[in-house]
C-alpha positions in Angstrom: 83.1 -17.9 73.5 84.6 -14.5 72.7 88.0 -13.1 72.3 89.6 -9.7 71.7 90.9 -9.0 68.2 93.2 -6.3 66.9 92.0 -4.8 63.6 94.0 -3.0 60.9 94.0 0.1 63.2 95.8 -0.8 66.5 93.6 1.5 68.6 90.4 -0.3 67.4 89.5 -3.4 69.4 86.4 -5.4 68.6 84.7 -8.5 69.9 84.3 -11.4 67.5 82.7 -14.8 67.7 84.8 -17.9 67.4 83.4 -20.5 65.1 83.8 -23.8 67.0 85.3 -26.8 65.1 83.0 -29.6 63.9 83.4 -33.3 63.4 84.5 -36.2 65.5 87.2 -35.5 68.1 89.0 -38.8 67.1 88.9 -38.1 63.3 91.7 -39.5 61.2 91.5 -36.5 58.9 91.6 -32.9 60.1 90.8 -30.1 57.6 92.1 -26.6 58.5 90.7 -23.6 56.5 92.1 -20.1 56.5 89.4 -18.1 58.3 85.6 -18.3 58.8 83.3 -16.7 56.2 80.3 -14.6 57.2 78.1 -17.7 56.7 80.4 -19.7 59.1 79.9 -16.9 61.7 76.2 -16.8 61.2 75.7 -20.6 61.4 78.5 -21.2 63.9 80.0 -23.9 61.8 83.2 -24.1 59.7 83.0 -24.5 55.9 79.2 -23.8 55.8 79.3 -21.3 52.9 79.0 -22.1 49.2 82.7 -22.7 49.0 82.4 -25.0 52.0 79.7 -27.0 50.2 82.1 -27.3 47.3 84.6 -28.7 49.7 82.2 -31.5 50.6 81.8 -32.4 46.9 85.6 -32.4 46.4 86.0 -34.7 49.4 83.4 -37.0 48.0 85.2 -37.1 44.7 88.4 -38.0 46.6 86.7 -40.8 48.5 86.5 -39.0 51.8 83.4 -38.5 54.0 83.1 -35.0 55.2 81.2 -36.2 58.3 84.3 -38.2 59.4 86.6 -35.2 59.2 87.5 -32.7 61.9 86.9 -29.2 60.5 88.5 -26.0 61.9 90.2 -22.7 60.9 93.7 -21.3 61.3 92.3 -17.8 62.3 89.1 -16.7 64.1 88.8 -13.4 62.2 86.7 -13.0 59.1 88.5 -11.0 56.4 85.9 -9.4 54.0 88.6 -8.6 51.3 90.9 -11.5 52.1 93.8 -9.2 53.0 96.4 -11.7 54.4 98.7 -8.8 55.5 96.2 -8.4 58.4 97.8 -11.5 60.0 101.4 -10.6 59.5 103.8 -8.1 60.9 106.1 -8.8 58.0 105.7 -10.9 54.9 108.4 -11.1 52.2 109.8 -13.9 50.1 112.5 -14.6 52.7 111.0 -13.5 55.9 107.5 -14.1 57.3 106.6 -12.9 60.8 103.0 -13.4 62.1 101.2 -10.7 64.0 101.0 -11.3 67.8 97.3 -12.2 67.5 97.9 -14.7 64.7 100.8 -16.2 66.7 98.3 -16.8 69.5 95.9 -18.5 67.0 98.7 -20.7 65.7 99.5 -21.9 69.2 95.9 -22.6 70.0 95.3 -24.4 66.7 98.3 -26.7 67.2 97.2 -27.6 70.7 93.7 -28.2 69.4 94.9 -30.6 66.7 97.3 -32.4 69.2 94.2 -33.3 71.2 92.4 -34.7 68.1 95.5 -36.7 67.0 94.5 -37.1 63.3 96.7 -39.2 60.9 96.6 -36.4 58.3 95.9 -32.7 58.4 94.8 -31.0 55.2 95.9 -27.3 55.1 93.3 -25.5 52.9 94.9 -22.2 51.8 97.8 -19.9 52.4 97.0 -19.0 56.1 96.5 -22.6 57.1 99.7 -23.6 55.3 101.7 -21.1 57.4 100.0 -21.9 60.6 100.6 -25.6 60.3 104.1 -25.7 58.7 105.6 -22.2 58.7 105.9 -22.3 54.9 104.5 -19.7 52.6 103.2 -20.0 49.0 100.3 -22.4 48.6 100.7 -22.7 44.8 104.2 -24.2 45.2 103.7 -26.2 48.4 100.3 -27.8 47.4 100.3 -31.6 47.4 103.5 -31.7 49.5 103.8 -34.4 52.2 105.1 -32.5 55.2 106.1 -33.6 58.7 106.1 -30.6 61.1 107.9 -31.2 64.4 104.9 -30.2 66.5 102.7 -33.1 65.4 102.8 -36.8 64.6 100.4 -36.2 61.7 101.2 -35.7 58.1 100.3 -32.3 56.7 99.2 -31.9 53.1 98.5 -28.4 51.8 96.0 -27.7 49.0 94.0 -24.8 47.7 91.2 -23.5 49.9 87.6 -24.1 48.6 87.3 -20.3 48.1 90.4 -20.3 45.9 88.9 -23.2 43.8 85.6 -21.3 43.4 87.6 -18.3 42.0 89.8 -20.4 39.8 87.9 -23.5 38.8 90.6 -25.2 36.9 92.4 -25.7 40.3 89.6 -28.0 41.4 91.1 -31.0 39.6 94.4 -30.3 41.4 92.7 -29.9 44.8 90.9 -33.3 44.4 94.2 -34.9 43.5 95.7 -33.5 46.7 92.7 -34.8 48.7 93.2 -38.3 47.3 96.8 -38.1 48.5 95.5 -37.2 51.9 93.1 -40.1 51.9 96.0 -42.5 51.5 97.4 -41.5 54.8 93.9 -41.7 56.4 93.6 -45.3 55.4 97.2 -46.2 56.2 98.5 -46.6 52.6 100.4 -43.3 52.3 104.0 -43.6 51.0 106.9 -43.0 53.4 109.7 -40.5 52.5 112.1 -42.0 49.9 115.5 -43.1 51.1 117.7 -41.4 48.5 121.1 -42.7 47.7 123.0 -39.6 46.6 126.7 -39.2 46.0 127.2 -35.5 46.2 130.9 -35.0 47.1 132.6 -37.8 45.2 136.3 -38.6 45.1 137.9 -39.2 41.7 138.0 -42.9 42.5 134.3 -42.9 43.2 133.6 -41.2 39.9 135.7 -43.8 38.1 133.8 -46.6 39.8 130.5 -45.0 38.9 131.3 -44.9 35.2 132.7 -48.5 35.4 129.5 -49.7 37.1 127.3 -48.0 34.5 129.2 -49.6 31.7 129.1 -53.0 33.4 125.4 -52.7 34.1 124.7 -51.9 30.4 126.3 -55.1 29.2 123.7 -57.4 27.7 121.0 -54.7 27.8 119.3 -53.2 24.8 118.6 -49.9 26.6 119.5 -48.1 29.8 117.7 -45.1 31.2 119.6 -42.2 32.7 118.0 -38.8 33.8 120.3 -35.8 33.6 120.2 -32.3 35.0 122.6 -29.5 35.3 123.0 -26.4 37.5 124.7 -23.4 36.0 126.6 -20.4 37.2 127.8 -17.3 35.2 127.1 -19.0 31.9 128.9 -22.2 32.7 128.1 -25.7 34.0 128.4 -25.7 37.8 127.6 -29.4 38.3 126.0 -32.3 36.4 123.6 -34.8 38.0 122.8 -38.3 36.8 120.0 -40.5 38.1 119.8 -44.2 37.3 116.6 -44.8 39.3 114.1 -42.8 41.4 116.4 -43.1 44.3 120.0 -43.3 43.0 121.9 -40.3 41.7 125.4 -38.8 41.6 126.3 -35.1 41.3 129.6 -34.4 39.5 130.7 -30.9 40.7 132.7 -28.8 38.4 132.7 -25.4 40.1 133.4 -25.2 43.8 133.3 -22.2 46.2 135.9 -23.9 48.4 138.4 -24.1 45.5 138.2 -21.3 43.0 140.2 -23.4 40.5 137.4 -26.0 40.4 136.4 -29.2 42.2 138.9 -31.3 40.2 142.4 -30.7 38.9 142.7 -30.2 35.2 143.5 -33.8 34.2 140.7 -35.2 36.3 138.1 -32.8 34.9 139.2 -33.5 31.3 138.9 -37.2 31.9 135.4 -36.8 33.5 134.1 -34.7 30.7 135.5 -37.3 28.2 133.6 -40.0 30.0 130.4 -38.0 30.0 130.8 -37.4 26.3 131.3 -41.2 25.7 128.1 -41.8 27.7 126.3 -39.2 25.7 127.3 -41.0 22.5 126.4 -44.5 23.8 123.4 -45.7 21.7 122.1 -47.9 24.5 121.4 -44.9 26.8 117.9 -43.4 26.9 118.6 -39.9 28.0 115.8 -38.2 30.0 115.7 -34.4 30.6 113.2 -31.9 31.9 113.3 -28.9 29.5 116.4 -30.4 27.9 116.7 -27.7 25.3 118.1 -25.5 28.0 120.7 -28.0 29.3 121.8 -29.1 25.8 122.8 -25.5 24.9 125.5 -25.7 27.6 126.7 -29.1 26.5 127.0 -28.0 22.9 128.7 -24.7 23.7 131.2 -25.9 26.3 131.8 -29.5 25.5 130.9 -29.8 21.8 128.7 -32.9 22.4 125.0 -33.5 23.1 123.1 -36.6 24.1 120.2 -38.0 22.0 117.3 -37.2 24.3 114.7 -40.0 24.4 112.2 -38.2 26.6 111.8 -34.6 27.7 109.4 -34.8 30.6 108.2 -31.2 30.0 107.2 -32.0 26.4 105.6 -35.3 27.4 103.4 -33.7 30.1 102.6 -30.7 27.8 101.4 -33.1 25.2 99.1 -34.9 27.7 97.8 -31.8 29.5 98.8 -28.7 27.6 96.8 -26.4 29.8 98.5 -27.3 33.1 101.8 -25.9 34.5 105.0 -27.5 33.2 107.7 -27.0 35.9 109.4 -30.0 37.4 107.9 -29.2 40.9 104.4 -29.3 39.4 105.1 -32.6 37.6 106.4 -34.1 40.8 103.2 -33.1 42.6 101.2 -35.0 39.9 103.3 -38.0 39.0 105.6 -38.9 41.9 104.5 -41.3 44.6 106.0 -39.1 47.3 106.1 -35.3 46.7 107.6 -32.6 48.9 108.4 -29.2 47.4 112.2 -28.8 47.2 112.8 -26.1 44.6 113.6 -23.4 47.1 116.7 -25.4 48.1 118.3 -24.6 44.7 116.6 -21.4 43.6 117.5 -19.7 46.8 121.1 -21.0 47.0 124.0 -18.5 46.8 127.7 -18.9 47.3 127.6 -18.0 50.9 125.7 -21.3 51.6 126.9 -24.8 52.0 127.5 -26.0 48.4 126.4 -29.6 49.3 122.9 -28.2 49.4 123.2 -27.3 45.7 124.7 -30.7 44.8 121.9 -32.5 46.7 119.3 -30.3 45.0 120.9 -31.3 41.6 120.5 -35.0 42.5 116.9 -34.4 43.6 116.1 -32.8 40.3 117.6 -35.8 38.5 115.8 -38.6 40.5 112.5 -36.8 40.3 112.9 -36.4 36.5 113.6 -40.1 36.4 110.4 -41.0 38.4 108.3 -38.6 36.4 109.5 -40.1 33.2 108.3 -43.5 34.2 104.9 -42.2 35.2 104.6 -40.4 31.9 105.4 -43.5 29.9 102.2 -45.0 31.4 100.2 -41.8 31.0 101.1 -41.5 27.3 100.0 -45.1 26.7 96.7 -44.6 28.5 96.0 -41.4 26.6 97.1 -43.1 23.3 99.7 -40.4 22.7 102.8 -42.4 22.1 102.9 -41.7 18.4 102.3 -38.0 18.9 105.0 -37.9 21.5 107.5 -39.6 19.2 106.9 -36.7 16.8 107.3 -34.1 19.6 110.8 -35.5 20.2 111.6 -35.3 16.5 110.7 -31.6 16.8 113.0 -31.3 19.8 115.9 -32.5 17.7 115.1 -30.2 14.7 114.5 -27.2 16.8 117.7 -27.7 18.7 119.7 -27.7 15.5 117.9 -24.5 14.4 118.7 -22.9 17.8 122.4 -23.7 17.4 122.6 -22.5 13.8 121.2 -19.0 14.5 120.8 -16.3 11.8 123.4 -13.9 10.5 122.7 -10.2 11.2 123.5 -7.1 9.3 125.5 -5.1 11.9 125.7 -1.9 9.8 122.0 -1.7 9.3 121.5 -2.6 13.0 123.5 0.5 14.0 121.7 2.7 11.4 118.2 1.6 12.6 119.2 2.3 16.2 120.2 5.9 15.3 117.0 6.4 13.3 114.8 5.2 16.1 116.7 7.5 18.6 116.0 10.4 16.3 112.3 9.4 16.1 112.2 9.3 19.8 113.8 12.7 20.2 111.3 14.3 17.8 108.3 13.0 19.8 110.0 13.7 23.2 110.6 17.3 22.1 107.0 17.8 21.0 105.8 16.6 24.4 108.1 18.9 26.3 107.0 21.9 24.2 103.3 21.1 24.9 103.7 20.2 28.6 106.5 22.7 29.5 108.7 20.1 31.2 110.4 16.7 30.4 108.2 13.6 30.8 109.3 10.0 31.1 106.5 8.1 29.5 107.7 4.9 31.0 107.5 6.2 34.5 104.2 5.2 36.2 104.5 7.9 38.8 105.1 10.7 36.2 102.3 9.4 34.0 99.8 9.2 36.9 100.8 12.7 38.0 100.2 14.1 34.5 96.9 12.3 33.8 95.2 12.3 37.2 96.7 15.3 39.1 97.6 17.9 36.4 95.0 17.0 33.8 92.4 15.9 36.3 91.1 13.0 34.2 89.2 10.1 35.8 91.4 7.6 37.5 91.8 4.2 35.7 92.5 1.0 37.5 94.0 -2.3 36.5 91.2 -4.9 36.4 93.3 -7.7 38.0 95.2 -5.8 40.7 92.8 -2.9 41.3 95.8 -0.5 41.3 95.9 2.9 39.6 97.4 2.5 36.1 98.4 4.5 33.1 99.0 1.5 30.8 98.1 1.5 27.1 94.5 0.4 27.7 93.9 3.1 30.3 95.4 5.9 28.1 93.3 4.7 25.1 90.1 5.0 27.2 91.1 8.5 28.4 91.8 9.6 24.8 88.3 8.4 23.8 86.7 10.4 26.6 88.9 13.5 26.3 89.4 14.8 22.7 92.0 17.4 23.9 94.2 14.6 25.3 94.3 12.6 22.0 97.3 14.3 20.5 99.3 13.9 23.7 98.1 10.2 23.9 99.3 9.6 20.4 102.8 10.9 21.1 103.0 9.0 24.3 101.9 5.8 22.5 104.4 6.4 19.7 107.2 7.0 22.2 106.4 3.8 24.0 106.2 1.8 20.8 109.4 3.1 19.4 111.2 2.5 22.8 110.0 -1.1 22.9 110.8 -1.6 19.2 114.4 -0.4 19.7 115.1 -2.3 22.9 113.4 -5.5 21.9 114.3 -5.9 18.2 117.1 -3.5 17.1 119.2 -3.8 20.3 118.7 -7.5 20.6 121.9 -8.9 21.9 123.9 -10.9 19.4 126.1 -13.9 20.1 129.9 -13.6 19.8 129.9 -14.7 16.1 127.4 -11.9 15.1 124.5 -14.2 14.8 121.1 -13.9 16.6 120.0 -17.0 18.5 117.1 -17.8 20.7 115.6 -20.5 22.9 112.6 -22.1 21.2 110.1 -23.8 23.5 108.3 -26.6 21.8 105.9 -26.7 24.8 105.5 -23.0 24.7 101.7 -22.7 24.0 98.5 -24.7 24.4 98.1 -24.8 20.6 101.5 -26.4 20.0 102.9 -23.3 18.4 106.4 -22.5 19.6 107.3 -19.6 21.8 110.8 -18.2 21.8 113.0 -16.1 24.2 116.6 -15.2 24.7 118.9 -18.2 24.8 120.6 -19.8 27.9 123.4 -17.2 27.7 121.3 -14.1 27.4 121.6 -13.7 23.6 118.7 -13.1 21.2 115.1 -12.9 22.3 111.6 -13.5 21.0 111.9 -14.2 17.3 108.3 -15.1 16.8 107.1 -11.5 16.1 109.8 -9.8 14.1 108.0 -6.7 12.6 108.2 -5.7 8.9 108.0 -2.0 9.7 105.5 0.8 10.1 105.9 3.9 8.0 103.5 6.0 10.1 105.6 5.5 13.2 109.0 5.6 11.4 109.6 2.0 12.4 112.0 0.2 10.0 111.6 -3.3 8.5 113.6 -5.2 11.1 113.5 -8.3 8.9 116.1 -6.8 6.7 118.6 -7.4 9.5 118.3 -11.1 9.1 120.6 -12.2 6.3 121.5 -15.4 4.6 125.1 -16.6 4.9 127.4 -15.6 2.0 126.6 -17.6 -1.1 123.1 -18.5 0.2 119.6 -17.5 -0.6 117.1 -16.9 2.2 113.5 -17.9 1.6 110.2 -17.8 3.5 107.6 -20.5 3.0 104.2 -19.5 4.4 100.9 -21.5 4.7 98.1 -20.1 2.7 94.9 -19.2 4.6 95.6 -22.1 6.9 93.2 -21.6 9.8 90.3 -20.8 7.6 90.8 -23.9 5.5 90.9 -26.1 8.6 87.7 -24.6 9.8 86.0 -25.5 6.4 87.3 -29.1 6.6 86.4 -29.5 10.3 82.9 -28.4 9.5 82.9 -30.3 6.2 81.3 -27.1 4.7 81.0 -27.8 1.0 80.6 -24.1 -0.2 83.7 -22.9 1.8 85.7 -25.9 0.5 84.8 -25.0 -3.1 85.9 -21.4 -2.6 89.4 -22.7 -1.5 89.6 -25.2 -4.3 88.7 -22.6 -6.9 91.4 -20.2 -5.5 88.8 -17.5 -5.0 89.1 -14.5 -2.6 87.3 -16.1 0.4 86.6 -12.8 2.2 85.2 -11.1 -0.9 83.1 -14.1 -1.7 81.7 -14.2 1.8 81.0 -10.5 1.7 79.1 -10.9 -1.6 77.0 -13.7 -0.1 76.3 -12.1 3.3 75.4 -8.7 1.9 73.8 -10.2 -1.2 75.8 -8.0 -3.6 77.8 -9.7 -6.3 79.4 -6.4 -7.4 81.4 -5.8 -4.2 85.1 -5.1 -4.8 88.3 -6.1 -2.9 88.6 -2.7 -1.2 85.0 -2.5 -0.1 84.0 -1.9 3.5 81.8 -5.0 3.4 84.8 -7.3 2.6 86.6 -6.0 5.7 83.5 -6.6 7.8 83.2 -10.1 6.3 86.9 -10.9 7.0 86.7 -10.0 10.7 83.1 -11.0 11.3 83.1 -14.5 9.7 86.3 -15.4 11.6 84.8 -14.2 14.9 81.6 -16.2 14.3 83.5 -19.3 13.3 85.3 -19.1 16.7 82.1 -18.7 18.7 81.4 -15.0 18.8 77.8 -14.0 19.5 76.0 -10.9 18.0 76.9 -8.7 21.0 80.6 -9.5 20.6 80.2 -9.0 16.8 78.6 -5.6 17.3 81.5 -4.4 19.4 84.2 -5.9 17.2 82.9 -4.6 13.9 81.5 -1.3 15.2 78.0 -2.1 13.9 74.6 -2.0 15.6 73.1 -5.0 17.4 70.4 -5.2 14.7 73.1 -5.4 12.0 75.2 -7.8 14.0 72.3 -10.2 14.5 71.4 -10.0 10.8 75.1 -10.7 9.9 75.2 -13.6 12.4 71.9 -15.2 11.2 72.9 -14.8 7.5 76.2 -16.5 8.0 74.7 -19.6 9.6 71.9 -19.7 7.0 74.6 -19.8 4.4 76.8 -22.3 6.3 74.8 -24.6 8.6 77.7 -27.0 8.6 79.6 -24.4 10.8 76.8 -24.5 13.3 76.9 -28.3 13.3 80.6 -28.2 13.9 80.1 -25.9 16.9 77.6 -28.4 18.3 80.0 -31.3 17.9 82.8 -29.4 19.7 80.4 -28.4 22.5 79.3 -31.9 22.9 82.9 -33.1 23.2 83.5 -30.5 25.9 80.5 -31.6 27.9 81.1 -35.3 27.6 84.9 -35.6 27.7 86.1 -32.2 28.8 88.4 -32.2 25.8 88.7 -31.6 22.0 90.8 -33.4 19.5 92.4 -32.4 16.2 92.9 -34.7 13.2 96.5 -35.4 14.1 95.2 -37.0 17.3 96.4 -34.3 19.7 94.0 -33.6 22.5 93.4 -30.6 24.7 91.8 -31.3 28.1 90.0 -28.5 30.0 89.7 -28.4 33.8 87.8 -25.2 34.0 84.0 -24.8 33.9 82.7 -26.0 30.6 80.4 -23.0 30.3 82.1 -20.3 28.2 84.8 -22.6 26.9 83.4 -23.1 23.5 85.2 -20.2 21.7 88.5 -21.3 23.2 88.0 -24.9 22.1 86.8 -23.9 18.6 90.0 -21.8 18.2 92.2 -24.6 19.5 91.3 -27.1 16.8 92.4 -25.1 13.7 95.3 -23.3 15.5 96.8 -26.6 16.8 96.2 -28.3 13.5 98.0 -25.5 11.5 100.9 -25.4 14.1 101.4 -29.1 13.6 101.4 -28.8 9.8 104.3 -26.3 9.9 106.0 -28.4 12.6 105.8 -31.5 10.4 107.2 -29.5 7.5 110.2 -28.5 9.7 110.8 -32.1 10.8 110.6 -33.3 7.2 113.1 -30.8 6.0 115.4 -31.4 9.0 115.4 -35.2 8.3 115.3 -35.3 4.5 117.2 -32.2 3.4 119.7 -31.8 6.2 122.9 -30.3 5.0 121.3 -28.9 1.9 118.5 -26.7 3.4 119.1 -24.9 6.7 115.9 -24.0 8.7 116.7 -20.6 10.4 113.4 -19.5 12.0 110.0 -20.9 12.7 107.5 -18.0 12.8 103.9 -19.2 13.5 102.6 -20.4 10.1 105.9 -20.0 8.2 109.4 -21.4 8.0 112.4 -19.2 7.1 115.3 -21.2 5.5 118.4 -20.8 3.5 120.2 -22.9 0.9 123.1 -22.4 -1.4 122.1 -19.9 -4.2 123.4 -22.2 -6.9 121.1 -25.0 -5.6 118.0 -22.9 -4.9 116.1 -23.5 -8.2 116.7 -27.2 -7.9 115.9 -27.6 -4.2 112.8 -25.5 -4.0 110.7 -28.2 -5.6 112.0 -30.7 -2.9 111.2 -28.1 -0.2 107.6 -27.8 -1.5 107.2 -31.6 -1.4 108.5 -31.8 2.2 105.9 -29.1 3.1 103.0 -31.1 1.5 101.4 -32.3 4.8 98.2 -34.3 4.5 95.7 -33.6 7.2 93.8 -36.9 7.5 90.2 -35.8 7.1 87.8 -38.2 5.2 88.3 -35.6 2.5 92.1 -35.1 2.9 93.3 -31.5 3.2 96.7 -30.3 2.0 97.2 -26.6 2.7 99.0 -24.7 0.0 102.3 -23.0 0.7 103.7 -19.7 -0.8 107.3 -18.9 -1.2 109.3 -15.7 -1.4 113.1 -15.4 -1.6 116.1 -13.0 -1.6 119.9 -13.2 -1.7 120.0 -10.1 0.5 117.8 -10.4 3.5 114.6 -11.9 4.9 112.9 -8.4 4.8 113.7 -8.1 1.1 112.2 -11.5 0.1 109.9 -11.3 -3.0 107.1 -13.6 -4.0 108.0 -16.4 -6.4 106.2 -19.2 -8.2 107.1 -22.6 -7.2 
């Protein structure tokens, strides 16, 4: 069988072979791929390539026999480079129009599947998803249970086998989706939930709802409610409450139909008062998804916040820190029935029916409720209930720190801004004199014109996208190749650095009270270190990497902008050589442990041992090599990587590598234990019982796993210190910032000398090795600013 196919050039028409479907014509499961591979065309069979063989293995893992499935493709054309635009006349976020040829394929495919009459159709990939459902975006739609109007079958999208081969950690998700499809093949698939939503309540209905909740709580020790808000223009647009996976109410506050609001003033005041009473009720177990966002609104606008029992994002992140954390992803993994719904709210605007937003609000709430119940079971199965209790203690401590914020020196802020503008002007003027015209170093077009057209240097491309680039890495490569370009590169690099420095740090937007605040994300990284960003109202920013200045670039010490409140002392407590100590104790390496216990310079001692020279000094080249090289080897670097990182020959790198393991065989034994854990359990665990699961190929994961153990351990040490201070010294010591391995705090100056001993005690965290480890903490303080803190003895 042959058909005509239009290629990328309309005038070109070529004949192609159509790969016939395979499998029984009465199959209960039909699997639709995107398009045939070259192997499929050669063998005349769908899914016959290497990725097709992997599909067979994934089906087996899901309990499905490939031989009992009907296999076909959404399109007949093989795309060598996988360019989906070939199949579409237009493809944007809001409008997708298939090409005439692809529209013909879609019609033919649907007719073909209606003859087979499967119970479930698995859409493997982006093209199959669109052909079967008209939806676009396989990452967001995967695992959804869909009911297209052209078929009686259920359609469940998942990643194509080729996508899985490229991104192996998706395999686990694809098998999960296939198991969901198997339920419908054997007749046990769930039916769509019958939600009971109240989305346009009257005031009497709201009164009755609060009465019914209070009545239902009588005689109960606890009562679970999931809460979610939608916001608009920095205010709460509506609040949703779910009391089960099916029942929810949305309390609108803003309303496009009535600009004054959904309720009259007295009604709204009463409703907010009732919500506040419910928030304070000790029987209510409040459930949120990313509750640190919602609570900022409650605190700012209503002055009351609930005590959150479970944040589903934090619970999931604790269990599987390497997986996505959005509620839609959690629904796909934990809910009995999942159907992607986020577009209903994310794409809403005030020209649309507002009931769509209120219904979306209710969906978020009931799905959060159902996810929370599933996570209860998951936490117990993974033995993470104790760890999760601590995560929620962090949630409370971090939220108080977010609300507190840090005072800023407004005069210095303005001065720094002017100084940086002058530094920019100097460098911009130099470039214009050299080039003869003004250059915007942040303009990709102008930079590409300079580098590749005017200077004729070799074109650099982005590794991921393949597009032409003049990013920092590309310019650095060009500067290494072209000596005459180096002075220009340096000025361009400096201009970019100063611009980012000024916009990111000096011009960071302050809250109305002149304080800088941010949103901390307790689930921000895989190693349980926090991340931070601007808060819910657009103030602040990333406070994790506040620089202490760079004289060469005329960059000021931004930390001096962070001031204690009047009458207070600001102080910074920093863990001492934390990661390296954890490595020594993980490996149970006696020589390294003795170095730490003796308080010696670890890098100098390592250099003297490796280079067999006891006379080496602190400023020697060998010490610098030992500092970088030993750290790299501890985290799994091989001689080739060591050679590149240290700028030494392969012979020198191999000698360094062998010498280190000869001196410290316990490090090699630790590497073997971690590797064995990866192979046997696909996970690694730290001494606090936190575990990191890996869904990618085990080969090549060892460096990442080796780094995760000490990094997560150290993060939890500083987190435990924060929680201790928040619980035991609250009101006397105020945590202001958490910056990786340190805590920045303030207390009244007249209490500082007395309190610092108590602070030190709260930061004494025991890591429960057989030989217990307590990492030392340094302290520096100032009555002026964070940037002017000076070292102190405890």
